[in-house]
C-alpha positions in Angstrom: 109.3 97.3 98.8 106.0 98.5 97.2 102.9 97.2 99.0 100.8 94.7 97.0 97.9 92.3 97.6 98.6 89.2 99.6 97.9 87.0 96.6 100.4 88.8 94.4 103.1 88.9 97.0 102.6 85.2 97.8 103.0 84.3 94.2 106.3 86.2 94.0 107.6 84.5 97.2 106.6 81.1 96.0 108.4 81.7 92.7 111.5 82.7 94.6 111.3 79.8 97.0 111.2 77.1 94.3 114.5 77.2 92.4 114.3 73.6 91.3 111.5 71.1 90.6 112.8 68.7 93.2 113.3 71.3 96.0 111.1 70.6 99.1 108.8 73.5 99.9 107.2 74.0 103.3 104.4 76.5 103.9 103.2 77.5 107.3 101.9 80.6 108.9 100.5 82.4 111.9 98.0 85.1 112.8 95.9 86.8 115.3 92.6 88.7 115.6 92.8 91.1 118.5 90.1 93.5 119.7 91.0 96.3 122.0 89.8 99.6 123.5 91.0 102.1 126.1 87.5 103.2 126.9 88.0 107.0 126.9 88.8 109.4 124.1 91.1 111.5 126.3 93.2 108.6 127.3 96.4 107.5 125.5 98.4 104.4 125.3 102.0 104.9 124.0 102.9 102.8 120.9 99.3 101.8 120.4 96.6 103.6 118.5 93.5 102.6 120.4 90.5 104.8 121.4 87.1 104.5 123.0 85.8 102.4 120.1 86.5 98.7 119.9 89.3 98.3 117.4 89.9 95.0 115.5 92.7 96.2 113.3 95.4 97.8 115.4 97.0 94.5 116.6 95.5 92.0 114.2 97.8 90.4 111.6 98.2 87.4 109.2 101.5 85.9 108.0 102.6 83.1 105.6 106.1 81.7 105.7 107.5 79.7 102.8 110.8 77.8 103.1 112.6 75.6 100.6 115.7 73.3 100.8 117.8 74.1 97.8 120.4 71.5 98.9 121.7 70.0 102.1 123.5 73.3 103.0 121.3 76.1 101.6 117.7 77.0 102.6 115.7 80.0 101.4 112.9 81.6 103.5 110.3 84.2 102.7 107.7 85.6 105.1 104.8 87.7 104.0 103.1 89.7 106.8 99.9 91.8 106.6 99.1 94.0 109.6 95.8 95.4 110.4 97.0 98.9 111.2 98.4 99.0 107.7 95.1 98.0 106.1 96.4 94.4 105.8 98.7 95.4 102.9 101.2 92.6 102.6 104.9 93.2 103.0 107.9 91.0 102.6 109.1 90.8 106.2 111.7 88.1 105.7 113.5 87.1 102.5 116.9 85.4 103.0 119.1 82.5 102.1 120.5 80.5 105.0 123.8 78.7 104.4 125.0 76.0 106.9 128.7 75.5 107.6 130.6 73.1 109.7 130.9 73.3 113.5 127.4 74.9 113.9 128.0 78.1 112.0 125.2 79.5 109.8 125.1 82.5 107.5 121.9 84.4 106.5 121.9 86.7 103.5 119.0 89.0 102.9 116.1 90.5 104.9 116.0 88.9 108.4 114.9 89.6 112.0 117.3 91.5 114.2 117.6 89.9 117.7 117.0 93.0 119.8 114.9 91.1 122.3 114.4 87.7 123.8 111.3 87.2 121.8 112.5 88.8 118.5 112.6 85.7 116.4 108.9 85.2 117.0 108.0 88.8 117.8 104.8 88.7 115.7 103.8 85.2 116.6 101.2 85.7 119.4 100.9 82.0 119.9 104.5 81.8 121.1 104.1 83.7 124.4 101.6 84.1 127.2 100.5 87.7 126.6 98.2 89.4 124.1 101.3 91.4 123.2 104.9 91.4 124.3 105.3 93.9 127.2 105.0 97.5 125.9 107.4 98.8 128.5 110.3 97.3 126.6 109.0 96.1 123.2 108.7 99.5 121.6 111.6 99.7 119.1 110.1 100.9 115.8 112.2 98.5 113.6 112.7 94.8 113.9 114.3 93.7 110.6 117.4 94.5 108.6 118.8 93.8 105.1 122.3 92.4 105.2 124.3 89.5 106.6 123.8 87.5 109.8 126.3 85.0 111.1 125.3 82.7 114.0 126.6 79.7 115.8 124.7 77.2 117.9 126.7 74.8 120.2 126.7 73.0 123.4 129.1 74.2 126.1 129.7 71.3 128.4 126.9 69.0 129.1 124.3 71.5 130.4 124.7 74.8 128.6 123.4 75.6 125.1 124.8 78.7 123.4 123.5 80.8 120.5 125.7 83.6 119.3 124.6 86.0 116.5 126.3 88.9 114.8 124.7 91.1 112.0 125.7 93.8 109.6 123.5 95.7 107.2 120.9 98.5 106.9 117.2 99.3 107.3 115.2 101.6 105.2 111.4 101.7 105.7 108.6 102.5 108.1 109.3 103.5 111.7 106.2 103.6 113.9 106.1 105.8 116.9 102.9 106.3 118.9 100.7 105.0 116.0 102.3 107.4 113.5 104.5 106.1 110.7 107.7 107.9 109.7 110.5 107.2 107.2 113.4 105.6 109.1 116.9 104.7 108.0 119.6 102.7 109.8 123.0 102.8 108.1 126.1 100.9 109.0 123.8 98.8 111.2 125.7 96.1 113.2 125.5 94.3 116.5 125.5 91.0 118.3 123.5 89.0 120.7 124.3 86.0 122.9 121.8 83.6 124.4 122.7 81.0 127.0 120.4 78.2 128.2 120.9 75.9 131.1 119.2 72.5 131.1 116.3 73.9 129.1 114.8 75.8 132.0 117.0 78.8 132.7 118.3 81.2 130.1 120.2 84.5 129.9 120.8 86.9 127.1 122.6 90.1 126.2 122.6 92.1 123.0 124.2 95.3 121.6 123.4 97.1 118.3 124.4 100.4 116.8 123.7 102.4 113.6 123.7 105.8 112.0 120.0 106.7 112.6 117.8 109.0 110.6 114.1 109.8 110.9 112.2 112.0 108.5 108.8 113.7 108.9 108.8 114.5 112.6 107.5 117.6 114.2 111.1 118.7 115.0 112.0 119.1 111.4 110.4 122.5 111.1 112.0 123.7 114.4 115.4 122.5 113.1 114.9 124.6 109.9 114.1 127.7 111.9 117.2 127.3 114.0 119.4 126.8 111.0 118.0 129.9 109.4 118.7 131.8 112.6 122.4 130.9 112.5 122.1 128.2 115.2 123.4 125.4 113.0 124.8 123.2 115.8 121.5 123.4 117.7 119.6 122.7 114.5 121.6 119.6 113.9 120.9 118.4 117.4 117.2 119.1 117.1 116.6 116.9 114.1 117.0 113.1 113.8 119.5 112.9 111.0 122.6 110.8 111.0 122.7 110.4 114.7 124.5 107.5 116.4 122.0 105.1 117.9 122.9 102.5 120.5 120.8 99.7 121.8 121.6 97.5 124.8 119.5 94.5 126.1 119.9 92.0 128.9 117.3 89.5 129.9 116.5 86.1 131.6 113.9 83.4 131.7 113.2 80.7 134.2 110.6 78.0 133.5 110.2 75.1 135.9 107.2 72.8 136.0 104.2 75.1 135.6 105.9 78.3 136.6 107.6 80.9 134.3 109.4 84.1 135.2 110.8 86.3 132.5 112.3 89.8 132.4 114.3 92.2 130.2 116.1 95.6 130.6 116.8 97.9 127.7 119.0 101.0 127.4 118.7 103.1 124.3 120.8 106.2 123.4 120.6 108.5 120.4 123.7 110.7 120.5 123.9 114.2 119.2 120.1 114.6 119.4 117.6 115.8 122.0 116.3 112.3 122.4 116.6 111.3 126.1 118.4 108.1 127.1 115.8 105.4 127.6 115.9 102.9 130.5 113.0 100.5 130.2 112.3 97.1 131.9 109.6 94.6 132.6 109.2 91.6 134.8 106.5 88.9 134.2 105.4 85.8 136.0 103.0 83.1 134.7 101.6 79.8 136.0 100.0 77.1 133.9 97.3 74.8 135.1 95.8 72.5 132.5 94.9 74.6 129.4 95.0 77.9 131.3 97.9 80.2 131.9 97.4 83.5 133.8 100.2 86.0 134.0 101.1 89.2 135.8 103.4 91.8 134.3 105.0 94.9 135.6 106.9 97.4 133.5 108.6 100.8 133.7 109.9 103.3 131.2 112.2 106.2 132.2 113.9 109.0 130.3 115.2 112.2 131.7 115.3 115.4 129.6 118.7 116.5 128.3 118.7 120.0 129.8 122.1 120.9 128.5 120.5 121.4 125.0 118.9 124.7 126.1 121.4 125.6 128.8 123.1 128.2 126.6 119.9 129.8 125.3 118.8 132.9 127.2 115.4 132.5 128.8 114.4 135.8 127.2 115.0 134.5 123.7 111.8 134.1 121.7 113.1 130.6 120.7 113.6 129.5 124.3 110.0 128.3 125.1 109.9 126.2 121.9 113.3 124.6 122.5 112.5 124.0 126.1 109.2 122.4 125.3 110.8 120.2 122.6 113.5 118.9 125.0 111.0 118.3 127.8 108.7 116.4 125.5 111.4 113.7 125.1 111.2 112.8 128.7 108.8 110.3 130.3 108.3 108.3 133.5 105.7 105.6 132.8 104.4 102.5 134.6 102.6 99.5 133.2 100.6 97.0 135.3 99.1 94.1 133.4 97.2 90.8 133.9 96.6 88.3 131.1 95.0 85.0 130.6 95.8 82.4 127.9 93.4 79.5 127.2 94.6 76.8 124.8 91.2 75.4 124.0 92.2 73.6 120.7 95.3 72.5 118.8 97.4 75.4 117.5 94.9 78.0 118.6 94.5 80.0 121.8 92.2 82.6 123.3 93.9 85.5 125.1 92.6 88.3 127.3 94.5 91.2 128.8 94.0 94.2 131.0 96.9 96.7 131.2 96.9 99.8 133.3 99.2 102.6 132.0 100.1 105.5 134.3 102.6 108.3 133.9 104.4 110.7 136.2 105.6 112.7 133.1 105.0 116.5 133.2 101.6 116.8 131.3 102.5 120.2 130.1 104.8 118.7 127.4 103.2 115.3 126.7 99.8 113.6 126.2 100.8 110.7 128.4 97.9 111.0 130.8 97.3 107.3 131.5 94.9 104.6 130.1 93.2 101.3 130.8 93.7 99.0 127.8 91.3 96.0 127.6 91.9 93.6 124.8 91.1 90.0 123.8 91.4 87.7 120.8 92.5 84.6 119.1 96.1 83.6 118.2 96.9 80.7 115.9 99.5 78.9 113.8 99.1 76.6 110.9 
């Protein structure tokens, strides 16, 4: 979708959301204004583009959601989202029709959120969780939406368990943001499922699996792949680029919330077959306690990916291409730790102040990566309306 001003995009969405004069239309929204800095120009924070200056754009955003009941079975939803790091250009993040069937089944047709994570449905709604941002150790997938079909069923299982099952099929074509840089990404034959179970509204578990034919254009490996192909190493060239590789995503998680306490955690495994991308094994664990209008929290996270040494195993060390191939493979590996403390203050209705300190450290070989650690300090307002 071409980017356009918020006013123009809102007008288009409103026109789509009102198919009949008697259709009920609901407009609500959310946003956040976040300031952050890492305090030192030589430090880096993966998946965020902060520096020593105080930045108000990187994590700030504004969204408007419009929904309309066409009839008792069909709703339409459109969500317009403007991100600070994208100069607040509005994009149509959601645009789907939801059809209700009997026995709790629902079908969504159009652009919708993919339930990779526990907080996927409200991934951008800062007001919906205790942190300034969802934990970076896990929430780093560069895509969150898809265009296609989504079938779900909500139901009670016995007297105490609530079940939500979702299955999706479709594709994604658009931006893929890695380390603050935006590439062109494509997910074809994108399908998967998730299952969330909740016990007595205080304990929940979830699992998810998604897979797709994955392509990424514009990376630094494209040129190396072209050189290898021209040198007759076509198999290695195919592995070096990110084109039509089978991607797989696994997630498991839990949440326990009793009285003023909350503990939540997730684990993610990501594999991109037939490429030099290392298998990713990421997790976080967070605990929070609420007293009155205040909710402090502590979060630990870890990201781990080992280099796929078999890629260069057959290349002689004396080959002029070996150092470049070796460096490219090693650059895909990391061993990162995240330590964070956050504070949420609900000082007024539908608006909260949040502050966060996150320490990022890395045991990754610094010869092949810029992951040399950082201290991220951030604060701001989150709100809904």
